[in-house]
C-alpha positions in Angstrom: 0.0 0.0 0.0 2.8 2.4 0.9 4.6 1.6 -2.4 1.4 2.3 -4.4 0.9 5.6 -2.5 4.5 6.7 -3.1 4.2 5.9 -6.9 0.9 7.8 -7.0 2.5 10.8 -5.3 5.4 10.8 -7.7 3.1 10.7 -10.7 1.0 13.7 -9.3 4.1 15.6 -8.4 6.2 15.0 -11.5 4.9 18.0 -13.5 6.1 20.2 -10.6 9.6 18.8 -10.9 10.2 19.8 -14.5 13.9 19.4 -15.1 15.9 22.2 -16.6 18.2 21.2 -19.5 21.6 20.1 -18.2 24.0 23.0 -18.0 26.9 22.8 -20.6 30.6 23.5 -19.7 32.8 25.3 -22.1 36.5 25.4 -21.2 38.2 28.8 -21.4 41.7 30.0 -20.7 40.5 31.2 -17.4 38.5 28.3 -16.2 35.3 26.6 -17.1 32.2 28.6 -18.3 28.9 27.0 -17.3 26.0 27.8 -19.5 22.4 27.1 -18.1 19.4 27.6 -20.4 16.4 28.7 -18.4 13.4 30.3 -20.0 12.8 31.7 -23.6 15.6 34.3 -23.8 16.8 33.8 -20.2 19.9 32.0 -19.2 22.5 31.9 -16.5 26.3 31.6 -16.9 28.9 31.1 -14.2 32.6 31.7 -14.6 35.5 32.5 -12.4 33.3 32.5 -9.3 30.8 35.0 -10.8 27.2 34.4 -11.9 25.7 36.2 -15.0 22.0 36.5 -15.8 20.9 37.2 -19.3 17.4 38.8 -19.7 16.0 37.6 -16.3 12.3 36.8 -16.8 9.6 34.8 -15.3 10.0 35.3 -11.5 12.1 33.8 -8.8 11.1 30.2 -9.9 13.2 30.7 -13.0 16.4 31.0 -10.8 15.7 28.3 -8.2 19.0 26.8 -7.2 21.1 29.3 -9.1 23.4 31.7 -7.2 22.5 35.4 -7.0 23.8 37.4 -9.9 27.0 39.4 -10.0 26.3 40.7 -13.5 23.0 41.1 -15.4 22.7 41.8 -19.2 19.5 43.0 -20.7 18.9 43.3 -24.4 15.6 45.2 -24.9 12.6 47.0 -23.5 10.1 44.2 -24.1 8.8 42.3 -21.0 10.4 39.0 -21.9 13.8 40.7 -21.7 13.3 43.6 -19.3 11.1 42.2 -16.6 11.1 44.7 -13.7 9.0 42.5 -11.4 11.5 39.7 -11.7 14.4 42.0 -11.2 12.7 43.4 -8.1 12.3 39.9 -6.7 15.9 38.9 -7.0 18.8 39.4 -4.7 20.6 42.2 -6.5 22.9 43.1 -3.6 26.1 42.7 -5.6 24.7 42.9 -9.1 25.8 45.2 -11.9 23.2 45.7 -14.7 24.3 46.4 -18.2 21.6 47.5 -20.6 20.7 49.9 -23.4 19.7 53.4 -22.5 16.1 52.7 -23.5 15.9 50.0 -20.9 17.6 52.1 -18.2 15.1 54.9 -18.9 12.3 52.6 -17.9 13.9 51.5 -14.6 13.0 52.5 -11.1 15.6 54.7 -9.3 16.7 51.6 -7.3 17.5 49.7 -10.5 19.1 52.7 -12.2 21.6 53.0 -9.4 23.0 49.5 -10.4 22.8 50.1 -14.1 25.5 50.9 -16.8 24.3 52.0 -20.2 26.0 50.6 -23.3 25.1 51.5 -26.9 25.6 49.7 -30.2 29.3 49.7 -31.1 30.5 50.3 -27.5 32.7 47.8 -25.6 33.0 47.8 -21.8 34.5 45.4 -19.3 32.8 44.2 -16.1 34.2 41.5 -13.8 36.9 40.7 -16.3 34.2 40.0 -19.0 34.5 42.1 -22.2 31.0 43.2 -23.3 30.5 44.5 -26.8 27.1 45.8 -27.7 26.0 45.2 -31.3 22.8 46.0 -33.2 19.6 44.0 -33.0 16.7 45.0 -35.2 14.0 43.8 -37.7 14.3 43.8 -41.5 13.2 45.7 -43.5 14.0 48.6 -41.3 11.1 50.9 -40.4 10.2 53.4 -37.8 7.3 51.2 -36.6 9.2 47.9 -36.5 8.9 45.9 -33.3 12.7 46.3 -32.9 14.3 49.4 -34.4 18.1 49.8 -34.9 19.9 51.3 -32.0 17.3 50.7 -29.3 18.3 47.3 -28.2 21.6 45.4 -27.9 22.9 42.1 -29.0 26.1 41.2 -27.0 29.4 39.7 -27.9 31.1 38.5 -24.7 34.7 37.5 -24.0 35.4 34.9 -21.3 39.1 34.4 -21.4 39.9 33.1 -24.9 36.3 32.2 -25.8 33.7 34.5 -27.5 30.0 34.2 -27.0 27.3 35.9 -29.1 23.7 36.6 -27.8 21.5 37.8 -30.6 18.7 39.5 -28.7 15.6 40.1 -30.8 16.8 40.5 -34.4 16.6 39.5 -38.0 19.5 38.0 -39.8 21.2 41.4 -40.0 24.5 42.2 -41.8 26.1 42.8 -38.4 25.3 39.3 -37.3 26.4 37.8 -40.6 29.7 39.6 -40.5 30.7 38.2 -37.0 34.0 36.3 -36.9 35.5 33.7 -34.5 32.4 33.1 -32.4 32.8 30.1 -30.2 29.2 29.9 -29.0 26.1 31.7 -30.3 22.5 32.0 -29.2 20.2 33.0 -32.0 16.5 33.8 -31.9 13.7 32.5 -34.3 10.2 33.4 -33.7 7.8 35.1 -36.1 6.5 37.8 -36.2 8.9 39.3 -33.6 12.2 38.3 -35.0 13.0 35.8 -37.9 11.9 32.4 -39.2 13.9 29.2 -39.2 15.4 29.5 -42.8 16.6 33.1 -42.2 18.2 32.2 -38.8 19.9 29.2 -40.4 21.2 31.3 -43.3 22.7 33.8 -40.9 24.4 31.2 -38.9 25.9 29.6 -42.0 27.4 33.1 -42.8 29.1 33.7 -39.5 29.8 30.0 -38.6 29.9 29.7 -34.9 31.5 26.6 -33.5 28.4 25.9 -31.3 24.9 27.3 -31.9 21.9 27.2 -29.6 18.5 28.2 -31.0 16.8 30.1 -28.3 13.9 32.5 -28.0 11.8 30.3 -30.3 8.3 30.7 -29.0 6.3 32.9 -31.4 2.7 33.8 -32.2 2.0 30.4 -33.5 3.8 28.3 -30.9 7.4 26.9 -30.9 9.6 27.2 -34.0 10.9 23.9 -35.5 14.4 23.8 -34.0 14.9 20.3 -35.6 14.4 21.8 -39.0 16.9 24.6 -38.1 19.5 21.9 -37.1 19.0 20.1 -40.4 19.4 23.3 -42.4 22.5 24.4 -40.5 24.2 21.0 -40.7 23.2 20.5 -44.4 25.2 23.7 -45.0 28.1 22.9 -42.6 28.3 19.6 -40.7 31.0 20.9 -38.4 28.7 23.4 -36.6 27.5 21.8 -33.3 23.8 22.6 -33.1 22.6 22.1 -29.6 18.9 21.8 -29.0 17.7 22.4 -25.5 14.3 22.8 -24.0 13.9 26.5 -23.1 10.3 26.1 -21.9 10.4 23.5 -19.2 9.7 26.1 -16.5 5.9 26.5 -16.2 
């Protein structure tokens, strides 16, 4: 009877215990970089004893079991990137926030006191991480686009000898296609907000990162076909390591 009850409890509780994708380790010249996919555009990285959050979103449940942030990067003003309620719920005692000016302009005075503005084309260094802001925008460009050039940031990060690209919300723009020597990339694909799977694959095949994670792939009509993305990329270049992870396990 006890065994039956225990099994029933596990079956009922299982949905509450949704497992995050396993974190991946990338070896750098200054120690391992741990990459943890979390939720949509949200991820955590740990390196050299520091924890970095990217676009923290979804409340404290998103970060259960993850150390408080030392550094936070925000890409854009939209709620799935700049989530003020989530930021206010986190332990930001030691955090530095790096964000576009448009995001900082929307912050409370409490958050502004922790924030550093960086614009497209600028490079800054925080906690020994080089942070270069690059454009992210929709094509064709228009004043009423969901993402206009110059408002938000994609980021190119340097951890020791390894270079990481985070696309933010963007089309397959020339600035992305011209990237060089990217070790790991995170590229969005969700219509009508960013780009479709073929455009994302085409852009990736132009800049050829060693490792690519499709992320931010929930759009107006559900989840993009990341398996199709992987097939397109590897048909063009079998050497690119396409890593498919579940970015929507947190409910």
